[in-house]
N, CA, C and O atoms as a Maestro MAE file, in Angstrom:
{
 s_m_m2io_version
 :::
 2.0.0
}

f_m_ct {
 s_m_title
 :::
 protein
 m_atom[276] {
  # First column is atom index #
  i_m_mmod_type
  r_m_x_coord
  r_m_y_coord
  r_m_z_coord
  i_m_residue_number
  s_m_chain_name
  s_m_pdb_residue_name
  s_m_pdb_atom_name
  i_m_atomic_number
  :::
  1 25 0.838 -1.167 -0.017 1 A "UNK " " N  " 7
  2 3 -0.026 -0.036 -0.010 1 A "UNK " " CA " 6
  3 2 0.897 1.265 0.009 1 A "UNK " " C  " 6
  4 15 1.865 1.393 0.758 1 A "UNK " " O  " 8
  5 25 0.494 2.148 -0.856 2 A "UNK " " N  " 7
  6 3 1.327 3.392 -0.892 2 A "UNK " " CA " 6
  7 2 0.385 4.641 -0.791 2 A "UNK " " C  " 6
  8 15 -0.679 4.722 -1.404 2 A "UNK " " O  " 8
  9 25 0.854 5.550 -0.003 3 A "UNK " " N  " 7
  10 3 0.044 6.824 0.233 3 A "UNK " " CA " 6
  11 2 0.524 7.886 -0.673 3 A "UNK " " C  " 6
  12 15 1.715 8.198 -0.709 3 A "UNK " " O  " 8
  13 25 -0.487 8.515 -1.493 4 A "UNK " " N  " 7
  14 3 -0.087 9.590 -2.494 4 A "UNK " " CA " 6
  15 2 -0.930 10.741 -2.154 4 A "UNK " " C  " 6
  16 15 -2.097 10.576 -1.799 4 A "UNK " " O  " 8
  17 25 -0.390 11.897 -2.247 5 A "UNK " " N  " 7
  18 3 -1.017 13.160 -2.122 5 A "UNK " " CA " 6
  19 2 -1.198 13.845 -3.527 5 A "UNK " " C  " 6
  20 15 -0.296 13.690 -4.350 5 A "UNK " " O  " 8
  21 25 -2.257 14.559 -3.839 6 A "UNK " " N  " 7
  22 3 -2.404 15.137 -5.086 6 A "UNK " " CA " 6
  23 2 -3.036 16.628 -4.881 6 A "UNK " " C  " 6
  24 15 -3.903 16.856 -4.037 6 A "UNK " " O  " 8
  25 25 -2.547 17.518 -5.671 7 A "UNK " " N  " 7
  26 3 -3.047 18.896 -5.673 7 A "UNK " " CA " 6
  27 2 -2.788 19.573 -6.932 7 A "UNK " " C  " 6
  28 15 -1.631 19.736 -7.318 7 A "UNK " " O  " 8
  29 25 -3.802 19.980 -7.604 8 A "UNK " " N  " 7
  30 3 -3.698 20.763 -8.877 8 A "UNK " " CA " 6
  31 2 -2.764 20.220 -9.855 8 A "UNK " " C  " 6
  32 15 -1.973 20.974 -10.422 8 A "UNK " " O  " 8
  33 25 -2.796 18.884 -10.114 9 A "UNK " " N  " 7
  34 3 -2.016 18.301 -11.063 9 A "UNK " " CA " 6
  35 2 -0.547 17.819 -10.503 9 A "UNK " " C  " 6
  36 15 0.240 17.188 -11.209 9 A "UNK " " O  " 8
  37 25 -0.317 18.145 -9.335 10 A "UNK " " N  " 7
  38 3 1.002 17.710 -8.646 10 A "UNK " " CA " 6
  39 2 0.702 16.450 -7.797 10 A "UNK " " C  " 6
  40 15 -0.218 16.421 -6.980 10 A "UNK " " O  " 8
  41 25 1.510 15.441 -8.035 11 A "UNK " " N  " 7
  42 3 1.371 14.285 -7.217 11 A "UNK " " CA " 6
  43 2 2.706 14.077 -6.380 11 A "UNK " " C  " 6
  44 15 3.825 14.186 -6.880 11 A "UNK " " O  " 8
  45 25 2.470 13.777 -5.102 12 A "UNK " " N  " 7
  46 3 3.539 13.464 -4.314 12 A "UNK " " CA " 6
  47 2 3.415 12.133 -3.666 12 A "UNK " " C  " 6
  48 15 2.450 11.886 -2.943 12 A "UNK " " O  " 8
  49 25 4.330 11.289 -3.890 13 A "UNK " " N  " 7
  50 3 4.234 9.926 -3.318 13 A "UNK " " CA " 6
  51 2 4.929 9.979 -1.923 13 A "UNK " " C  " 6
  52 15 6.143 10.150 -1.805 13 A "UNK " " O  " 8
  53 25 4.081 9.822 -0.884 14 A "UNK " " N  " 7
  54 3 4.624 9.813 0.471 14 A "UNK " " CA " 6
  55 2 5.410 8.581 0.784 14 A "UNK " " C  " 6
  56 15 6.398 8.576 1.519 14 A "UNK " " O  " 8
  57 25 4.908 7.534 0.177 15 A "UNK " " N  " 7
  58 3 5.775 6.228 0.393 15 A "UNK " " CA " 6
  59 2 4.845 5.125 0.834 15 A "UNK " " C  " 6
  60 15 3.653 5.317 1.075 15 A "UNK " " O  " 8
  61 25 5.456 3.951 0.927 16 A "UNK " " N  " 7
  62 3 4.714 2.771 1.289 16 A "UNK " " CA " 6
  63 2 4.431 2.706 2.798 16 A "UNK " " C  " 6
  64 15 5.200 3.249 3.591 16 A "UNK " " O  " 8
  65 25 3.373 2.071 3.185 17 A "UNK " " N  " 7
  66 3 3.133 1.800 4.554 17 A "UNK " " CA " 6
  67 2 3.686 0.465 4.894 17 A "UNK " " C  " 6
  68 15 3.583 -0.423 4.049 17 A "UNK " " O  " 8
  69 25 4.282 0.208 6.073 18 A "UNK " " N  " 7
  70 3 4.973 -1.008 6.450 18 A "UNK " " CA " 6
  71 2 4.031 -2.194 6.069 18 A "UNK " " C  " 6
  72 15 2.912 -2.338 6.561 18 A "UNK " " O  " 8
  73 25 4.594 -3.034 5.140 19 A "UNK " " N  " 7
  74 3 3.657 -4.206 4.841 19 A "UNK " " CA " 6
  75 2 3.379 -5.214 5.967 19 A "UNK " " C  " 6
  76 15 2.411 -5.971 5.901 19 A "UNK " " O  " 8
  77 25 4.171 -5.218 6.925 20 A "UNK " " N  " 7
  78 3 3.869 -6.067 8.088 20 A "UNK " " CA " 6
  79 2 2.874 -5.550 9.170 20 A "UNK " " C  " 6
  80 15 2.453 -6.224 10.110 20 A "UNK " " O  " 8
  81 25 2.561 -4.244 8.896 21 A "UNK " " N  " 7
  82 3 1.568 -3.543 9.796 21 A "UNK " " CA " 6
  83 2 0.222 -4.254 9.696 21 A "UNK " " C  " 6
  84 15 -0.288 -4.570 8.622 21 A "UNK " " O  " 8
  85 25 -0.290 -4.472 10.840 22 A "UNK " " N  " 7
  86 3 -1.676 -5.196 10.843 22 A "UNK " " CA " 6
  87 2 -2.654 -4.208 10.323 22 A "UNK " " C  " 6
  88 15 -2.659 -3.012 10.612 22 A "UNK " " O  " 8
  89 25 -3.482 -4.815 9.527 23 A "UNK " " N  " 7
  90 3 -4.554 -4.087 8.857 23 A "UNK " " CA " 6
  91 2 -5.796 -4.015 9.785 23 A "UNK " " C  " 6
  92 15 -6.492 -5.026 9.877 23 A "UNK " " O  " 8
  93 25 -6.107 -2.966 10.437 24 A "UNK " " N  " 7
  94 3 -7.129 -2.886 11.426 24 A "UNK " " CA " 6
  95 2 -7.746 -1.434 11.331 24 A "UNK " " C  " 6
  96 15 -7.371 -0.647 10.461 24 A "UNK " " O  " 8
  97 25 -8.741 -1.110 12.298 25 A "UNK " " N  " 7
  98 3 -9.301 0.134 12.334 25 A "UNK " " CA " 6
  99 2 -8.339 1.263 12.811 25 A "UNK " " C  " 6
  100 15 -8.539 2.448 12.546 25 A "UNK " " O  " 8
  101 25 -7.299 0.814 13.523 26 A "UNK " " N  " 7
  102 3 -6.287 1.868 13.956 26 A "UNK " " CA " 6
  103 2 -5.493 2.289 12.633 26 A "UNK " " C  " 6
  104 15 -5.120 3.460 12.566 26 A "UNK " " O  " 8
  105 25 -5.252 1.557 11.744 27 A "UNK " " N  " 7
  106 3 -4.577 1.901 10.469 27 A "UNK " " CA " 6
  107 2 -5.537 2.878 9.692 27 A "UNK " " C  " 6
  108 15 -5.140 3.954 9.246 27 A "UNK " " O  " 8
  109 25 -6.823 2.426 9.565 28 A "UNK " " N  " 7
  110 3 -7.750 3.243 8.880 28 A "UNK " " CA " 6
  111 2 -7.810 4.611 9.541 28 A "UNK " " C  " 6
  112 15 -7.823 5.614 8.828 28 A "UNK " " O  " 8
  113 25 -7.847 4.706 10.869 29 A "UNK " " N  " 7
  114 3 -8.014 5.902 11.530 29 A "UNK " " CA " 6
  115 2 -6.649 6.779 11.355 29 A "UNK " " C  " 6
  116 15 -6.708 8.008 11.332 29 A "UNK " " O  " 8
  117 25 -5.529 6.137 11.243 30 A "UNK " " N  " 7
  118 3 -4.268 6.846 10.977 30 A "UNK " " CA " 6
  119 2 -4.327 7.523 9.586 30 A "UNK " " C  " 6
  120 15 -3.985 8.695 9.427 30 A "UNK " " O  " 8
  121 25 -4.782 6.722 8.577 31 A "UNK " " N  " 7
  122 3 -4.912 7.204 7.233 31 A "UNK " " CA " 6
  123 2 -5.883 8.382 7.078 31 A "UNK " " C  " 6
  124 15 -5.630 9.351 6.361 31 A "UNK " " O  " 8
  125 25 -6.975 8.246 7.772 32 A "UNK " " N  " 7
  126 3 -7.969 9.322 7.851 32 A "UNK " " CA " 6
  127 2 -7.450 10.614 8.416 32 A "UNK " " C  " 6
  128 15 -7.737 11.710 7.936 32 A "UNK " " O  " 8
  129 25 -6.659 10.430 9.477 33 A "UNK " " N  " 7
  130 3 -6.061 11.589 10.092 33 A "UNK " " CA " 6
  131 2 -5.013 12.328 9.121 33 A "UNK " " C  " 6
  132 15 -4.985 13.559 9.098 33 A "UNK " " O  " 8
  133 25 -4.278 11.672 8.438 34 A "UNK " " N  " 7
  134 3 -3.366 12.172 7.307 34 A "UNK " " CA " 6
  135 2 -4.255 12.840 6.311 34 A "UNK " " C  " 6
  136 15 -3.985 13.968 5.900 34 A "UNK " " O  " 8
  137 25 -5.306 12.180 5.910 35 A "UNK " " N  " 7
  138 3 -6.292 12.792 4.924 35 A "UNK " " CA " 6
  139 2 -6.887 14.123 5.439 35 A "UNK " " C  " 6
  140 15 -7.076 15.076 4.683 35 A "UNK " " O  " 8
  141 25 -7.151 14.142 6.662 36 A "UNK " " N  " 7
  142 3 -7.871 15.340 7.225 36 A "UNK " " CA " 6
  143 2 -6.859 16.452 7.259 36 A "UNK " " C  " 6
  144 15 -7.205 17.591 6.946 36 A "UNK " " O  " 8
  145 25 -5.552 16.163 7.643 37 A "UNK " " N  " 7
  146 3 -4.580 17.355 7.580 37 A "UNK " " CA " 6
  147 2 -4.111 17.721 6.213 37 A "UNK " " C  " 6
  148 15 -3.741 18.862 5.936 37 A "UNK " " O  " 8
  149 25 -4.133 16.703 5.339 38 A "UNK " " N  " 7
  150 3 -3.832 17.088 3.871 38 A "UNK " " CA " 6
  151 2 -4.942 17.845 3.296 38 A "UNK " " C  " 6
  152 15 -4.659 18.782 2.549 38 A "UNK " " O  " 8
  153 25 -6.112 17.584 3.529 39 A "UNK " " N  " 7
  154 3 -7.295 18.389 3.119 39 A "UNK " " CA " 6
  155 2 -7.239 19.803 3.559 39 A "UNK " " C  " 6
  156 15 -7.547 20.734 2.815 39 A "UNK " " O  " 8
  157 25 -6.817 19.952 4.849 40 A "UNK " " N  " 7
  158 3 -6.769 21.379 5.366 40 A "UNK " " CA " 6
  159 2 -5.786 22.242 4.610 40 A "UNK " " C  " 6
  160 15 -5.910 23.465 4.553 40 A "UNK " " O  " 8
  161 25 -4.749 21.535 3.999 41 A "UNK " " N  " 7
  162 3 -3.749 22.283 3.191 41 A "UNK " " CA " 6
  163 2 -3.994 22.265 1.589 41 A "UNK " " C  " 6
  164 15 -3.220 22.743 0.760 41 A "UNK " " O  " 8
  165 25 -5.344 21.554 1.290 42 A "UNK " " N  " 7
  166 3 -5.638 21.707 -0.099 42 A "UNK " " CA " 6
  167 2 -5.203 20.452 -0.891 42 A "UNK " " C  " 6
  168 15 -5.240 20.467 -2.122 42 A "UNK " " O  " 8
  169 25 -4.802 19.393 -0.218 43 A "UNK " " N  " 7
  170 3 -4.421 18.203 -0.914 43 A "UNK " " CA " 6
  171 2 -5.364 17.077 -0.777 43 A "UNK " " C  " 6
  172 15 -6.126 17.067 0.190 43 A "UNK " " O  " 8
  173 25 -5.387 16.138 -1.641 44 A "UNK " " N  " 7
  174 3 -6.283 15.045 -1.695 44 A "UNK " " CA " 6
  175 2 -5.374 13.745 -1.398 44 A "UNK " " C  " 6
  176 15 -4.288 13.609 -1.962 44 A "UNK " " O  " 8
  177 25 -5.799 12.940 -0.619 45 A "UNK " " N  " 7
  178 3 -5.097 11.655 -0.247 45 A "UNK " " CA " 6
  179 2 -5.522 10.512 -1.062 45 A "UNK " " C  " 6
  180 15 -6.740 10.340 -1.108 45 A "UNK " " O  " 8
  181 25 -4.812 9.724 -1.690 46 A "UNK " " N  " 7
  182 3 -5.246 8.513 -2.304 46 A "UNK " " CA " 6
  183 2 -4.287 7.373 -1.848 46 A "UNK " " C  " 6
  184 15 -3.128 7.581 -1.490 46 A "UNK " " O  " 8
  185 25 -4.865 6.186 -1.894 47 A "UNK " " N  " 7
  186 3 -4.036 5.040 -1.527 47 A "UNK " " CA " 6
  187 2 -4.033 4.041 -2.670 47 A "UNK " " C  " 6
  188 15 -5.083 3.593 -3.130 47 A "UNK " " O  " 8
  189 25 -2.823 3.698 -3.120 48 A "UNK " " N  " 7
  190 3 -2.720 2.841 -4.253 48 A "UNK " " CA " 6
  191 2 -1.970 1.582 -3.813 48 A "UNK " " C  " 6
  192 15 -1.469 1.514 -2.690 48 A "UNK " " O  " 8
  193 25 -1.896 0.582 -4.705 49 A "UNK " " N  " 7
  194 3 -1.382 -0.748 -4.527 49 A "UNK " " CA " 6
  195 2 -1.863 -1.256 -3.100 49 A "UNK " " C  " 6
  196 15 -1.101 -1.601 -2.197 49 A "UNK " " O  " 8
  197 25 -3.190 -1.247 -3.047 50 A "UNK " " N  " 7
  198 3 -3.893 -1.613 -1.774 50 A "UNK " " CA " 6
  199 2 -4.064 -3.175 -1.605 50 A "UNK " " C  " 6
  200 15 -4.487 -3.931 -2.480 50 A "UNK " " O  " 8
  201 25 -3.687 -3.508 -0.405 51 A "UNK " " N  " 7
  202 3 -3.777 -4.904 -0.096 51 A "UNK " " CA " 6
  203 2 -5.241 -5.279 0.036 51 A "UNK " " C  " 6
  204 15 -6.060 -4.422 0.368 51 A "UNK " " O  " 8
  205 25 -5.601 -6.549 -0.218 52 A "UNK " " N  " 7
  206 3 -6.991 -6.943 -0.262 52 A "UNK " " CA " 6
  207 2 -7.651 -6.826 1.088 52 A "UNK " " C  " 6
  208 15 -8.811 -6.423 1.167 52 A "UNK " " O  " 8
  209 25 -6.943 -7.168 2.164 53 A "UNK " " N  " 7
  210 3 -7.471 -6.900 3.514 53 A "UNK " " CA " 6
  211 2 -7.798 -5.497 3.910 53 A "UNK " " C  " 6
  212 15 -8.724 -5.239 4.679 53 A "UNK " " O  " 8
  213 25 -7.078 -4.659 3.410 54 A "UNK " " N  " 7
  214 3 -7.332 -3.174 3.644 54 A "UNK " " CA " 6
  215 2 -8.516 -2.705 2.790 54 A "UNK " " C  " 6
  216 15 -9.409 -1.994 3.249 54 A "UNK " " O  " 8
  217 25 -8.475 -3.145 1.508 55 A "UNK " " N  " 7
  218 3 -9.678 -2.875 0.681 55 A "UNK " " CA " 6
  219 2 -11.030 -3.391 1.319 55 A "UNK " " C  " 6
  220 15 -12.025 -2.667 1.308 55 A "UNK " " O  " 8
  221 25 -11.047 -4.594 1.846 56 A "UNK " " N  " 7
  222 3 -12.240 -5.026 2.443 56 A "UNK " " CA " 6
  223 2 -12.662 -4.214 3.717 56 A "UNK " " C  " 6
  224 15 -13.846 -4.012 3.986 56 A "UNK " " O  " 8
  225 25 -11.594 -3.749 4.503 57 A "UNK " " N  " 7
  226 3 -11.830 -3.047 5.662 57 A "UNK " " CA " 6
  227 2 -12.505 -1.562 5.285 57 A "UNK " " C  " 6
  228 15 -13.470 -1.075 5.875 57 A "UNK " " O  " 8
  229 25 -11.845 -1.006 4.267 58 A "UNK " " N  " 7
  230 3 -12.345 0.273 3.791 58 A "UNK " " CA " 6
  231 2 -13.824 0.213 3.264 58 A "UNK " " C  " 6
  232 15 -14.625 1.127 3.461 58 A "UNK " " O  " 8
  233 25 -14.127 -0.976 2.555 59 A "UNK " " N  " 7
  234 3 -15.530 -1.200 2.032 59 A "UNK " " CA " 6
  235 2 -16.487 -1.409 3.260 59 A "UNK " " C  " 6
  236 15 -17.650 -1.009 3.221 59 A "UNK " " O  " 8
  237 25 -15.990 -2.009 4.282 60 A "UNK " " N  " 7
  238 3 -16.793 -2.289 5.505 60 A "UNK " " CA " 6
  239 2 -17.213 -0.922 6.111 60 A "UNK " " C  " 6
  240 15 -18.380 -0.756 6.467 60 A "UNK " " O  " 8
  241 25 -16.355 -0.012 6.225 61 A "UNK " " N  " 7
  242 3 -16.554 1.224 6.897 61 A "UNK " " CA " 6
  243 2 -17.001 2.401 5.923 61 A "UNK " " C  " 6
  244 15 -17.191 3.545 6.335 61 A "UNK " " O  " 8
  245 25 -17.152 2.016 4.592 62 A "UNK " " N  " 7
  246 3 -17.698 3.011 3.614 62 A "UNK " " CA " 6
  247 2 -16.884 3.954 3.118 62 A "UNK " " C  " 6
  248 15 -17.328 5.038 2.740 62 A "UNK " " O  " 8
  249 25 -15.584 3.633 3.066 63 A "UNK " " N  " 7
  250 3 -14.557 4.691 2.641 63 A "UNK " " CA " 6
  251 2 -13.740 4.203 1.310 63 A "UNK " " C  " 6
  252 15 -12.669 4.716 0.984 63 A "UNK " " O  " 8
  253 25 -14.306 3.265 0.663 64 A "UNK " " N  " 7
  254 3 -13.640 2.705 -0.528 64 A "UNK " " CA " 6
  255 2 -13.310 3.746 -1.644 64 A "UNK " " C  " 6
  256 15 -12.470 3.493 -2.508 64 A "UNK " " O  " 8
  257 25 -13.999 4.927 -1.600 65 A "UNK " " N  " 7
  258 3 -13.688 5.987 -2.628 65 A "UNK " " CA " 6
  259 2 -12.312 6.482 -2.373 65 A "UNK " " C  " 6
  260 15 -11.731 7.070 -3.284 65 A "UNK " " O  " 8
  261 25 -11.751 6.309 -1.261 66 A "UNK " " N  " 7
  262 3 -10.333 6.780 -1.009 66 A "UNK " " CA " 6
  263 2 -9.227 5.992 -1.650 66 A "UNK " " C  " 6
  264 15 -8.061 6.382 -1.705 66 A "UNK " " O  " 8
  265 25 -9.671 4.864 -2.127 67 A "UNK " " N  " 7
  266 3 -8.653 3.986 -2.735 67 A "UNK " " CA " 6
  267 2 -8.649 4.024 -4.327 67 A "UNK " " C  " 6
  268 15 -9.673 4.282 -4.960 67 A "UNK " " O  " 8
  269 25 -7.449 3.755 -4.918 68 A "UNK " " N  " 7
  270 3 -7.436 3.724 -6.301 68 A "UNK " " CA " 6
  271 2 -7.963 2.362 -6.717 68 A "UNK " " C  " 6
  272 15 -7.671 1.332 -6.110 68 A "UNK " " O  " 8
  273 25 -8.774 2.407 -7.811 69 A "UNK " " N  " 7
  274 3 -9.352 1.213 -8.366 69 A "UNK " " CA " 6
  275 2 -8.339 0.178 -8.840 69 A "UNK " " C  " 6
  276 15 -8.724 -0.882 -9.332 69 A "UNK " " O  " 8
  :::
 }
 m_bond[275] {
  # First column is bond index #
  i_m_from
  i_m_to
  i_m_order
  :::
  1 1 2 1
  2 2 3 1
  3 3 4 2
  4 3 5 1
  5 5 6 1
  6 6 7 1
  7 7 8 2
  8 7 9 1
  9 9 10 1
  10 10 11 1
  11 11 12 2
  12 11 13 1
  13 13 14 1
  14 14 15 1
  15 15 16 2
  16 15 17 1
  17 17 18 1
  18 18 19 1
  19 19 20 2
  20 19 21 1
  21 21 22 1
  22 22 23 1
  23 23 24 2
  24 23 25 1
  25 25 26 1
  26 26 27 1
  27 27 28 2
  28 27 29 1
  29 29 30 1
  30 30 31 1
  31 31 32 2
  32 31 33 1
  33 33 34 1
  34 34 35 1
  35 35 36 2
  36 35 37 1
  37 37 38 1
  38 38 39 1
  39 39 40 2
  40 39 41 1
  41 41 42 1
  42 42 43 1
  43 43 44 2
  44 43 45 1
  45 45 46 1
  46 46 47 1
  47 47 48 2
  48 47 49 1
  49 49 50 1
  50 50 51 1
  51 51 52 2
  52 51 53 1
  53 53 54 1
  54 54 55 1
  55 55 56 2
  56 55 57 1
  57 57 58 1
  58 58 59 1
  59 59 60 2
  60 59 61 1
  61 61 62 1
  62 62 63 1
  63 63 64 2
  64 63 65 1
  65 65 66 1
  66 66 67 1
  67 67 68 2
  68 67 69 1
  69 69 70 1
  70 70 71 1
  71 71 72 2
  72 71 73 1
  73 73 74 1
  74 74 75 1
  75 75 76 2
  76 75 77 1
  77 77 78 1
  78 78 79 1
  79 79 80 2
  80 79 81 1
  81 81 82 1
  82 82 83 1
  83 83 84 2
  84 83 85 1
  85 85 86 1
  86 86 87 1
  87 87 88 2
  88 87 89 1
  89 89 90 1
  90 90 91 1
  91 91 92 2
  92 91 93 1
  93 93 94 1
  94 94 95 1
  95 95 96 2
  96 95 97 1
  97 97 98 1
  98 98 99 1
  99 99 100 2
  100 99 101 1
  101 101 102 1
  102 102 103 1
  103 103 104 2
  104 103 105 1
  105 105 106 1
  106 106 107 1
  107 107 108 2
  108 107 109 1
  109 109 110 1
  110 110 111 1
  111 111 112 2
  112 111 113 1
  113 113 114 1
  114 114 115 1
  115 115 116 2
  116 115 117 1
  117 117 118 1
  118 118 119 1
  119 119 120 2
  120 119 121 1
  121 121 122 1
  122 122 123 1
  123 123 124 2
  124 123 125 1
  125 125 126 1
  126 126 127 1
  127 127 128 2
  128 127 129 1
  129 129 130 1
  130 130 131 1
  131 131 132 2
  132 131 133 1
  133 133 134 1
  134 134 135 1
  135 135 136 2
  136 135 137 1
  137 137 138 1
  138 138 139 1
  139 139 140 2
  140 139 141 1
  141 141 142 1
  142 142 143 1
  143 143 144 2
  144 143 145 1
  145 145 146 1
  146 146 147 1
  147 147 148 2
  148 147 149 1
  149 149 150 1
  150 150 151 1
  151 151 152 2
  152 151 153 1
  153 153 154 1
  154 154 155 1
  155 155 156 2
  156 155 157 1
  157 157 158 1
  158 158 159 1
  159 159 160 2
  160 159 161 1
  161 161 162 1
  162 162 163 1
  163 163 164 2
  164 163 165 1
  165 165 166 1
  166 166 167 1
  167 167 168 2
  168 167 169 1
  169 169 170 1
  170 170 171 1
  171 171 172 2
  172 171 173 1
  173 173 174 1
  174 174 175 1
  175 175 176 2
  176 175 177 1
  177 177 178 1
  178 178 179 1
  179 179 180 2
  180 179 181 1
  181 181 182 1
  182 182 183 1
  183 183 184 2
  184 183 185 1
  185 185 186 1
  186 186 187 1
  187 187 188 2
  188 187 189 1
  189 189 190 1
  190 190 191 1
  191 191 192 2
  192 191 193 1
  193 193 194 1
  194 194 195 1
  195 195 196 2
  196 195 197 1
  197 197 198 1
  198 198 199 1
  199 199 200 2
  200 199 201 1
  201 201 202 1
  202 202 203 1
  203 203 204 2
  204 203 205 1
  205 205 206 1
  206 206 207 1
  207 207 208 2
  208 207 209 1
  209 209 210 1
  210 210 211 1
  211 211 212 2
  212 211 213 1
  213 213 214 1
  214 214 215 1
  215 215 216 2
  216 215 217 1
  217 217 218 1
  218 218 219 1
  219 219 220 2
  220 219 221 1
  221 221 222 1
  222 222 223 1
  223 223 224 2
  224 223 225 1
  225 225 226 1
  226 226 227 1
  227 227 228 2
  228 227 229 1
  229 229 230 1
  230 230 231 1
  231 231 232 2
  232 231 233 1
  233 233 234 1
  234 234 235 1
  235 235 236 2
  236 235 237 1
  237 237 238 1
  238 238 239 1
  239 239 240 2
  240 239 241 1
  241 241 242 1
  242 242 243 1
  243 243 244 2
  244 243 245 1
  245 245 246 1
  246 246 247 1
  247 247 248 2
  248 247 249 1
  249 249 250 1
  250 250 251 1
  251 251 252 2
  252 251 253 1
  253 253 254 1
  254 254 255 1
  255 255 256 2
  256 255 257 1
  257 257 258 1
  258 258 259 1
  259 259 260 2
  260 259 261 1
  261 261 262 1
  262 262 263 1
  263 263 264 2
  264 263 265 1
  265 265 266 1
  266 266 267 1
  267 267 268 2
  268 267 269 1
  269 269 270 1
  270 270 271 1
  271 271 272 2
  272 271 273 1
  273 273 274 1
  274 274 275 1
  275 275 276 2
  :::
 }
}
């Protein structure tokens, strides 16, 4: 899973999230906090190269639009 920020045609790859990190609501919360702070600065957060377990968790909590298809 890789976190990417976008703003006005500019894309900044923040980097991968530790692949050994457990995929749970704590991880979702952390990602949403990053999204919140990024949005305050005018950036959009996207998550690419998403693991299946994280995609399922995002679908469960209704946040699948944050993920790249």
